[in-house]
Legacy VTK file of the C-alpha trace (Angstrom):
# vtk DataFile Version 3.0
C-alpha trace
ASCII
DATASET POLYDATA
POINTS 96 float
10.045 -0.974 16.143
10.802 -2.116 12.596
9.081 -5.028 11.385
9.618 -6.264 7.617
7.999 -9.220 5.850
7.886 -10.665 2.448
4.350 -11.648 1.319
3.761 -13.960 -1.221
1.017 -12.711 -3.963
0.741 -15.394 -6.728
4.086 -16.430 -7.914
5.503 -12.857 -6.895
6.326 -11.002 -3.598
5.735 -8.024 -2.039
7.563 -6.237 0.617
5.768 -5.209 3.896
7.101 -2.842 6.323
5.687 -1.355 9.574
7.498 1.338 11.567
6.459 1.980 14.993
6.160 5.883 15.596
5.191 7.681 18.928
1.358 6.958 18.413
0.608 4.857 15.485
2.634 2.844 12.918
3.692 3.845 9.380
2.514 0.911 6.915
4.216 0.252 3.418
3.502 -2.473 1.095
5.908 -2.349 -2.031
5.661 -4.084 -5.200
7.473 -3.757 -8.605
4.723 -1.684 -10.100
3.495 0.222 -7.005
3.143 0.518 -3.574
0.111 0.813 -0.711
0.904 3.490 1.854
-0.919 4.448 4.974
-2.243 7.611 5.825
1.285 9.192 7.396
2.529 9.158 3.619
1.358 11.906 1.148
-0.487 10.906 -1.817
-0.130 14.214 -3.700
3.378 13.867 -3.639
3.350 10.294 -4.867
1.240 11.763 -7.761
3.654 14.511 -8.649
6.440 11.741 -9.140
3.651 9.604 -11.066
4.064 6.604 -8.737
1.470 4.025 -8.752
0.627 4.652 -5.378
-2.460 3.398 -3.075
-3.564 4.898 0.353
-5.115 3.041 3.044
-6.239 4.361 6.072
-7.010 3.317 9.747
-4.712 0.659 9.980
-2.089 0.092 12.525
-0.351 -3.379 11.516
0.291 -5.320 8.081
-2.136 -7.937 8.977
-4.832 -4.756 9.119
-3.693 -3.348 6.091
-4.229 -6.871 4.053
-8.150 -6.622 5.230
-8.995 -3.034 4.075
-9.902 -1.510 0.749
-8.164 1.286 -1.212
-9.150 4.693 0.358
-7.834 6.773 -2.697
-5.167 6.272 -5.548
-2.896 8.211 -7.767
-3.664 8.478 -11.603
-0.919 5.774 -12.305
-2.499 3.597 -10.204
-5.760 3.991 -11.694
-4.207 3.253 -15.083
-3.322 -0.010 -13.718
-6.721 -0.906 -12.977
-6.673 0.010 -9.322
-10.037 1.870 -8.149
-11.392 3.199 -4.568
-12.753 0.384 -2.421
-10.846 -2.262 -4.182
-9.719 -4.852 -1.694
-5.985 -4.439 -0.922
-5.056 -8.059 -1.505
-6.551 -7.505 -5.262
-4.505 -4.438 -5.467
-1.358 -6.335 -4.412
-2.029 -8.706 -7.226
-1.712 -5.817 -9.767
1.211 -4.024 -8.194
3.309 -7.236 -7.202
LINES 1 97
96 0 1 2 3 4 5 6 7 8 9 10 11 12 13 14 15 16 17 18 19 20 21 22 23 24 25 26 27 28 29 30 31 32 33 34 35 36 37 38 39 40 41 42 43 44 45 46 47 48 49 50 51 52 53 54 55 56 57 58 59 60 61 62 63 64 65 66 67 68 69 70 71 72 73 74 75 76 77 78 79 80 81 82 83 84 85 86 87 88 89 90 91 92 93 94 95
């Protein structure tokens, strides 16, 4: 099942996507400057393309993704001010 939401972050919006796979869901929160991805996606590949990417783990829904902290992130995301453990809601303000 595919779920799509637009979530307001300040005066901007992010796109939130959840795709139900066989055992878990793939979660992606995308802003203009970068994105938050679940463990299904590869952070090393995102780094290779110099994307501002943030990895979260242990989530199965968009709502859960909004309550966790940054597990890891690319160098490009760090340059924007994103750091390990940062609440995702703060991260979204940066990448929106």
